[in-house]
N, C-alpha and C positions, 0 to 999 in steps of 0.2 A: 434500674441498670439495663439500658437497651443496647444489644450488641447486633442488632439486625444488620446481616450483610458483611460483618466483620469476619476477617481471616484469621484464625488463632492456631499456633503451634504449641502443643504442651508435651514436654519430654516426660518419659516416665508416667504415662497417663493410662496404664492398663489395670491399675488397682490403686487403692488408698486415696490420698488426698488427690493425686493427679486425675483419677477416673472421676471422682466427684466434681472436681473443678471442670472437667470437660463436660459433664452433664449440666453443670450450671450455665456455662456458655451456650451449649446447644438449646437449652430451654429459653434462653433470651435471644435467640435468632442467629447465632453465629455459625460459620462454617469452621470445623476443628479438624486438624490433623492429629492423629492418635498415634503415640509413639511408645514402643516397648522393644525389648531386645529381640524378640523373635515374631515372625508372622503369625504363628499360632497364638501367642499371648495377645497380639494386637486383634486379631479376628475374634477372640473369646471376649475380649473387653467391649468390642464394638457391637456385639450382638445385644440388642435390647437397649443399647445406651441413648440412642436417639435416631432421628431420620437418617437413613443411610446416604440419602443423596447429599446431606450436608456434612458427611464425614470423609476423611481421607486417611488410609493406613500408610504410615511411614515407619515400618520397623527398622531397627538398627541400633546399635550401641553409640552413645555419645561421650565415650571415654577416650577418644582420640580426635585430634582436629579433623582427620580425614572423615571419621565417622560423623562428627557434627556437620561437616559440610555436605555429606551424603543425605542426612536425615533433613536438614534445612532445605536442600535442593529439592528432594522429593515433595516437601510441603509446598514450596512455592509452585512447582509444577502442578500439583494437584489443586491447589486453592486459588492459583492464579495471582499471587501477591501475599502479603502478610501485614497485618495491622498490630498483632499481639504476640509477643513470645513469652512463654511461661517456662522457665528453667526449674524444673521439679525434680528430674531424676537424680537419685542420690542413694547412698548406703549409710548404714549406721553400726560401724563395728563397735562392740562393746568390750574394749580390749585395754588392759594396763599399758603403761609405757613399757615394761618388760615383756609383755606379750606382743607387742607391735613390731613386727619385722619390716624389713624394706619392701617386701612384696605387697604388704598389706597398706603401708604407707602409700605406695605408688598408685595401687588400684583405687584407693579412697580419694586421695587427691586428683586422680585422673577423672573419676566420674563426678565428684562433688563440686570440684573448682575448675579443673580445666575444661569440663563439659559445659559449664556456665559460660566461661569466656568464649570459647570458640564456637558455641551455638549462636551467642550474641553477636560475634564478629561476622559470621557467615550470613546472618539475617539482617545486618545494618543496611545494605543498600535498599533492601525492600522496606525495612522499617522507616528510614529516612523519607522514602518516596511518599509513604502513608502518612508521615508524622505520628508514628505509632509509639508503642511503649513496650517495656520489658519488665516483668514480675519475676523476681527471684524467690525461690523458697529456701530461705536461710534456716535459722533456729535460734531459740533462746540461747543455745550453746554458742552462738556467734557474738553473744552480748555479755556473757559472764561464763567463767570457767566452772567445769564439773569434773571431779575426779573420776577415773575409770573409763572416759571417753576423750582422752586429750587429743587424739588425732582427729576425731570428729569435730571437737571445739576448734581445732586449727582450720580446718576445711571451711567451717561455717563462719569463723571470724573473717577469714579471708573473703568469703562471699559477701559478708556485710560491707566490708570496706571497698570491695570491688564495686558494689552497687554505688557507693557513694561516689567513687572516682569516675565511674562511667556516666553517672547522672550529670556531673559537671562537664565532662568532655563532649558529651552528646547533646546537651541543652543548646538550643530550645527545640531542636527537631525531634528528639526522642527522649521521652521520659523514661527513668529507670528507678524502680523501688523494690523493696523485699519485704516478705513477711517473716517473723521470727517466731515459729510456733514452740510451746512447750510439748511435752509427750503427748502424743495423739493416739486415740483408740484405733490403731490399725495393726496389721500383722507386724509392721516394722516397730511400731511403738511398744507392742506387747512383749518384744524380746527381753526388755530390762525387768519385767516381772516374771517372765517364763524361766529366767536363770536362777531365780531365788528359791529356796526350799519351800516357800508357801506362796506361790503366785497370787493366789486370792487375797491372802493377808497383805501381801505387798501392794496390790492394786488398791485395796481399802484404805491403807496407809496413805498412798499417794493422793487419793481423793481427798481424805480427811485433812491433809496438810495444804490443799489448795485453797486460795481465799474464795473460790467460786464453789468449793466442795464438789467438784465433779471433774472428771478427765475430759479433755478437749475431743470434739468428734471432727471427722474430716470436713463437715459442712461448716464448722466455724472457721477453718483456715480458707476453705474455698471461697466463702463469702468475703473474707478480706482480700483475697487475690483479685476477685471480681470487681470489688470496689476500686482497688488501686489501678486496675486495667481500664476502669470506665471513665466516661467523660465527666462524671462527677468529681473525679480526683484530678481534673486537668491542671491544677496548679501545684499538684505534689510531685516532687521528683526527689531522689536521694534519701527517701524515708525508709528507715528499718522499723517496721510496725511489729511490735510484740503482740502475739495472739496467744496469751499465756495465762488467762484467768487472774492476772495480778501478780504472777510470780516475779517478774522483774521490779516490781514496785518495792520489794523488800521482803523482810522476814515477819511473819506473824508474832506477836509476843503477848505474854499475859500480863496486862497492865497492873494487875494486883501486886506484881514483884516489884513495882516501882514505889508503891504506897500512894499516898494522897496528900494533898496540900491542905 
């Protein structure tokens, strides 16, 4: 996958999946706009990430339409155009329905879903001119339900169908795809283990339940994003790609329980 000379904006790229994805684009020749909420977080992420001359700092929150327009505008100014937009910024509130108030609903919807829509809208003129593409970071929680994270499922389900609708509306000029990761071994992903009585045991149980017998790493998701953004995926649009080690395929079962013929 060669991104030599391509201009890329990745929201939420100061840590975790976003930062690893930024490194992947930089290693393959791209120029990358790094986004995070603050100037300090962006500067810290950029240190040692890649060649300074191929990075642009675009701090700012993408949870409002105005914030999205500002971040995209600064990226366009710094990069001189845009070939690829990766909508990666998001939050993962682990709250029951009873624990979810209106403020949490609004803040999660604003960042996870509104941010994806309005960053994409702001980037459209440049992406159309470049015949570029958008990659959204959705979730396996956008393809199936999980109790205890109902609000998160709602935002990611919206992102998956937003991806499909945008792909149809913007074809053939702009491709739009999304990845749907399972829990990833990042600071955000570790939350679901850290809230248990025994995080180490919960982590081990999660790995044992995975068909691949391990937790996903940021590189697993980043590589899928890079593929969808690449020329090798030139005929793919509207795809919701599970990056889940087989989780969406179904449940493992003990075949001995069914007997033999």
